[in-house]
Backbone bond lengths (Angstrom), bond angles and torsions (degrees), N, CA, C in turn:
res aa  C-N    CA-C-N  psi(-1)  N-CA   C-N-CA  omega(-1)  CA-C   N-CA-C  phi
1 X - - - 1.453 - - 1.526 108.71 -
2 X 1.302 116.60 136.63 1.461 122.61 179.64 1.520 109.37 -81.39
3 X 1.346 116.42 112.21 1.460 120.35 -178.25 1.520 112.45 -80.33
4 X 1.316 116.64 -24.90 1.465 120.11 -176.66 1.522 110.07 -75.41
5 X 1.321 115.55 118.29 1.463 120.68 -179.54 1.517 112.00 -97.73
6 X 1.318 116.72 -17.34 1.462 119.56 -179.42 1.519 109.17 -77.39
7 X 1.292 116.66 139.67 1.461 122.31 178.87 1.516 109.11 -122.54
8 X 1.319 115.75 152.83 1.455 121.12 178.67 1.524 108.61 -76.57
9 X 1.320 116.35 112.20 1.456 122.36 -176.78 1.528 108.55 -128.48
10 X 1.336 118.12 116.26 1.469 120.09 179.98 1.528 113.10 -57.14
11 X 1.310 117.96 -34.74 1.459 120.87 178.25 1.512 111.89 -65.46
12 X 1.321 116.06 -39.01 1.461 120.89 178.01 1.525 110.65 -67.14
13 X 1.325 116.82 -40.28 1.470 119.98 177.73 1.517 111.05 -61.58
14 X 1.326 117.23 -38.99 1.470 120.94 178.62 1.526 110.51 -65.45
15 X 1.326 116.83 -38.59 1.470 120.25 177.71 1.527 110.91 -64.13
16 X 1.329 116.23 -42.23 1.460 119.87 178.45 1.524 110.60 -62.77
17 X 1.317 116.26 -46.65 1.468 121.07 -179.12 1.526 110.86 -61.18
18 X 1.318 117.71 -34.63 1.470 121.58 -179.04 1.530 111.78 -65.23
19 X 1.330 117.39 -22.89 1.469 120.88 179.04 1.529 112.86 -78.13
20 X 1.322 117.07 -16.47 1.459 121.21 -176.32 1.519 111.41 -79.56
21 X 1.333 115.74 151.03 1.460 118.86 173.06 1.534 108.67 -83.37
22 X 1.308 117.12 175.92 1.467 121.28 -174.87 1.530 111.96 -59.95
23 X 1.323 118.00 -44.42 1.464 121.13 -179.76 1.525 111.28 -62.11
24 X 1.321 116.66 -40.50 1.462 120.62 179.10 1.525 111.10 -67.94
25 X 1.325 117.46 -39.26 1.471 120.27 178.24 1.526 111.10 -63.89
26 X 1.323 116.72 -40.68 1.470 120.26 178.59 1.525 110.01 -63.74
27 X 1.328 116.58 -46.58 1.468 120.66 179.22 1.526 110.62 -61.29
28 X 1.326 117.36 -43.16 1.461 120.87 179.66 1.522 110.77 -62.38
29 X 1.313 117.93 -44.06 1.468 121.02 178.95 1.522 110.94 -58.82
30 X 1.334 116.71 -43.11 1.466 120.45 177.90 1.523 111.08 -62.96
31 X 1.326 117.38 -44.38 1.462 121.37 -178.23 1.529 112.35 -69.43
32 X 1.324 117.24 -32.47 1.469 120.53 179.01 1.525 111.27 -62.87
33 X 1.317 117.37 -27.43 1.474 120.55 176.88 1.522 111.56 -63.03
34 X 1.330 116.31 -24.17 1.459 121.68 179.57 1.525 112.01 -102.10
35 X 1.327 117.18 10.44 1.454 121.56 175.02 1.516 116.13 94.92
36 X 1.338 118.08 -2.56 1.466 120.14 177.28 1.521 109.12 -67.48
37 X 1.334 116.28 150.52 1.463 120.67 -176.10 1.529 111.10 -138.89
38 X 1.328 115.82 133.22 1.464 121.58 175.00 1.521 107.91 -73.34
39 X 1.334 116.22 119.11 1.462 120.51 -176.86 1.519 112.82 -100.72
40 X 1.324 117.17 -41.50 1.458 119.80 179.18 1.517 108.95 -162.79
41 X 1.321 115.62 170.56 1.459 122.15 178.03 1.521 108.35 -126.12
42 X 1.317 115.71 125.48 1.468 120.55 174.59 1.522 107.80 -81.96
43 X 1.333 116.20 145.07 1.463 122.49 179.98 1.527 109.87 -124.38
44 X 1.349 117.11 73.58 1.467 118.36 178.59 1.528 110.48 -66.50
45 X 1.317 115.81 141.94 1.469 119.88 -178.07 1.525 111.05 -61.87
46 X 1.319 115.70 133.69 1.460 123.99 174.79 1.530 113.11 61.29
47 X 1.329 116.96 24.83 1.461 121.92 178.81 1.518 109.28 -135.47
48 X 1.335 115.24 167.25 1.458 120.30 175.41 1.526 110.02 -64.31
49 X 1.325 115.99 155.01 1.459 120.73 175.31 1.527 109.32 -65.04
50 X 1.331 116.07 158.75 1.460 121.62 -179.83 1.528 108.34 -127.95
51 X 1.346 117.40 94.18 1.462 120.19 177.54 1.532 110.26 -71.98
52 X 1.325 117.09 126.85 1.460 122.27 -177.67 1.526 108.74 -107.93
53 X 1.341 114.96 125.37 1.458 120.95 -179.99 1.525 109.44 -118.70
54 X 1.338 115.60 153.81 1.459 121.51 179.01 1.513 109.85 -121.48
55 X 1.341 115.20 147.51 1.460 120.81 177.10 1.530 109.05 -71.95
56 X 1.336 117.23 167.98 1.474 119.75 -176.33 1.529 114.02 -59.40
57 X 1.326 117.53 -30.46 1.467 120.83 -178.83 1.519 113.07 -87.19
58 X 1.324 117.08 -3.48 1.468 123.82 -178.91 1.525 111.84 60.24
59 X 1.334 116.34 27.72 1.460 120.55 179.72 1.518 112.30 -96.23
60 X 1.308 116.94 -22.98 1.461 119.34 179.20 1.519 109.63 -139.88
61 X 1.323 114.56 161.15 1.451 120.08 179.13 1.513 108.75 -134.22
62 X 1.305 115.38 165.05 1.459 122.52 177.34 1.519 107.22 -151.30
63 X 1.318 115.89 170.60 1.461 120.41 174.86 1.523 108.38 -122.47
64 X 1.317 115.00 153.89 1.460 121.15 175.86 1.520 106.82 -103.71
65 X 1.316 115.98 114.33 1.465 121.52 -179.43 1.525 110.84 -70.60
66 X 1.313 116.87 167.02 1.468 122.46 -176.36 1.521 112.47 -59.07
67 X 1.341 117.30 -28.55 1.463 120.11 179.97 1.522 112.70 -87.74
68 X 1.347 117.14 4.37 1.453 122.01 177.53 1.514 114.33 90.54
69 X 1.324 117.95 0.30 1.460 119.90 178.64 1.522 110.52 -80.64
70 X 1.318 114.48 153.02 1.455 121.85 -179.52 1.521 109.24 -93.35
71 X 1.322 117.04 130.96 1.463 122.38 177.72 1.523 107.68 -117.74
72 X 1.334 115.59 106.49 1.458 120.38 -178.56 1.526 112.93 -87.16
73 X 1.316 117.45 -2.79 1.466 122.83 176.57 1.523 109.21 -131.94
74 X 1.341 117.25 70.01 1.463 120.24 -172.10 1.528 115.65 -74.73
75 X 1.325 117.98 -8.61 1.457 119.52 177.14 1.516 115.06 89.95
76 X 1.314 118.06 17.54 1.462 121.16 173.68 1.520 109.12 -144.31
77 X 1.315 116.14 160.79 1.462 122.84 -179.63 1.524 109.89 -104.60
78 X 1.311 115.24 155.42 1.463 122.37 176.42 1.528 107.49 -112.07
79 X 1.324 116.26 132.38 1.469 119.84 175.85 1.514 109.43 -66.66
80 X 1.307 115.74 145.66 1.466 118.96 177.38 1.507 111.20 -98.76
């Protein structure tokens, strides 16, 4: 049985990208050249959004901070 319910949808990717600020969009564009992909955005209450990206091998993840910097140790785990 296929447990993964998320599907690759170009429209959904555009919606995610629209939530990013300019610095985050620039950082994402640079990282996409190396195969990184924006998978989802966390929306913690009363805090900035947390865009979560994965490396091409899907072995590690990172977040793009509001200033466009990459944080490879964001302090939370992702379910597999």
